[in-house]
MIKE-447897 format. One record per residue (C-alpha): x, y, z. Coordinates in steps of 0.1 Angstrom, whole numbers, plus 5000, padded with zeros to 4 digits. Layout:
<pts>
XYZ...
</pts>
This chain:
<pts>
499950004998501650354989502150615015499450895013501351215004502151455033503151845034504751845066506151545086507851535119510851305120511151085149513751205175514550825184515450745147517251075145519250995176520450655159521350815126523351105140524950905167526350705136527050985111528751215137530450925159528851085189528750925223526650625223524650775254523451095235520051155237517651355212514451545218512451775196512552135208510752325185508352245153507552575135509652775109512052455107512252155132514852195161516151905181518551895210521051615213523151585246525151365266527151385297529951605281528351765250525251935236524351995199521352145181520151965149517852155125515452015099514352265073511152265055511552265017508552485014510552745036514252695026515552504994518752324994520852604977519652855002520552615030524052575014524352965014523652955052526452695057528552905035528153215054528453055090531752895080533053235068531853395100533753145121536753135101536953535106536753505144532953555150531253365178528453185161526752835164528352675134527652345112529652055123530951805095529951425099532651165096532551185058533051565058529351645050527851955068524351895054522251565060519351465037516451265045513651105025510551215046507051155040506851485020509951445001513551525007514551735038517751885046519451905084522252055099523951965131525152305148527552345176525752445210525752795220526952815254525153035279521653175282519353435269519353755287516254005281517154255306520554375293522754565313525454825298528154575297526254335278524854605254528454735249529454375241526654315218527054635198530754575192529954195183527354265158529454505142532554305139530054035125528954315100532654375089532654025077529154015061529654335043532854205024531653865012529453734983528153384988528153134959524353044966521453264968519753415001516753635002517153994997515554245018514254534999511054734994509954484967510254194991509354365025506554565012505154544977505254174973503954115009500854355003500054194969500153844985498253965018495454124997493053824998493553785036492354135042489054105023487154155056489554405069489754705042490654955067493454775081494654695045494555055033496555165065499354895055499355045018499555395029502355345054504355155027504055445006505255675033508355465040509355465003509055815002510755885033513755695019513755944991515256185019518155965027521355905007521155535006524155524984526255555016524255275036526354975044525054655025525754285032524253995047521854065076520853815104517253975103516253835138518553985163516253945191517753835225516453485219519053435192522253495211523553355243525753505269528053275287529253335325532153535312529953775289531053615257528253615231527353315207524853415178522653155163519453105142520753255109517753105091516453435078520053575068519653765039521154075017520054405025521054735045523154625075521254855098518054605093519854405120519954725143516254755138515554405145517254465180515354785184511954575181513354395213512854735232509554795214508054485226509554545262507854885262504554745251504754475279505654725306508754575313510954905306510155265304510555465272513155665287515355355298514755195264516155495245518955505269519755145264519255145227521555445226524455275246524154975222524555205190527455385205529355065211528454945175529855265162533055235182533754955156531755045126530655405122527055485108526055775088523356025100520955915074521755535085520655625119517555815110516455535085516655245112512855325126511455325093512654985083510754845113507654915091509154675066510054405090506654375106504854355071507354105059506753875087502753915085503353795048505753505063502753415087500153415057502453205034502852935062499352915073499052535062501952425079501952605113500552945115496952855114497052795151497253175155496753385121492953455128491453805119491753915156495553845153495954015119494354315135496354315163499654295143498454615122497854785157501354695165502554875134500555165142502155185175505555145161504955445137503655655167506555565189509555575163508555735130508156105118506356125085
</pts>
C-alpha cells in the first residue's frame, strides 16, 4: 500500500538519535528530543559532556541551495573569528544531511551548541559587548558574496510583494489593508530623503532578538539561528534589535526613557567598531515597518503548515495595531 502524500511530517527523535550518533560518531549515550516544530524543526542532542542542536528545514521554506548558502555564511563567520553556532561535519565531511521524509527530501544540519543563556534585561556591559560583536560580524558579512542565493530584503520583498500576497487575507479588513498600503508608500517616500548610496550593505541576520544569542558566564556572546539571513542594508539588524525594546515597552517591562538609553548605549558601542552615517541612524525606525509587514506575509505563507493556530482575523488586526504603535513611537512622516 502506497504512503499517502504529506506536506509536513515530523521526523522521529528516536530514529534521528540513532542516525546522528552513527553519522557523527557521537557518544552512544547521546539523547535526542524535539524542541521546536515551527519555521523549521529543532532537536537538542545531549550527553554527559556535550550538547548539539540539529535543525531540519522544510522544503517549502528553504530550498537546498539556500541552506548551502547559510552553511557557507556560517563557515565564513567562524573562520573570521565571529562567535556563532556553526555547522558540524559528519565523519564523511558532510555538513548537510538529507532525509527521504513523507513529503519528500528534507535537509538538516548539526550545529554546535551556543553556550550560556538568553538575557532579556540587558545591562550596559552586555549592550556594549553586543553592539561591538554585531559590528564585527557586519565587518565580515559586508565583504563577502556567497556562491548560493539568500533572500533579499528590499522594498519589493518586504512591502510590495507582501501587500500583493496579503490582499485576499484582508478581504474582510479593508481599513486595516488600506492603512498598510498607505504606510508602505510613506516609508518609500521617506527613503527618498536619505542618501542610501552611503548605506552599508551585506548579509543581515534579520532576527537579532535576544532569543537568538546567548551570553556565557564570562559575558561572551554566541549568535545563532541564521535561518532568515539575507542581503540588505545592515542597519536591518539594528532595527530588529530595536524591536526587542519595542515589545519590552508594550509589555510594560521597561520605560520609554530607559529603552531609549539602552538602545543608545548599544548603538554607541556598535559605532566604535563600524561608524554609521546620520541618514543610516535616521532610517533605522522606518525599516521596522517593513519588518512587521514582511513577517505578516511570512505567517500568511505558512498558514497550512503551522501558523493556522494563531493567524486569525483578530490576530491580524492586532499585528496592524502593532505597526500603528511602532509608527507612533518611532516614525515621523
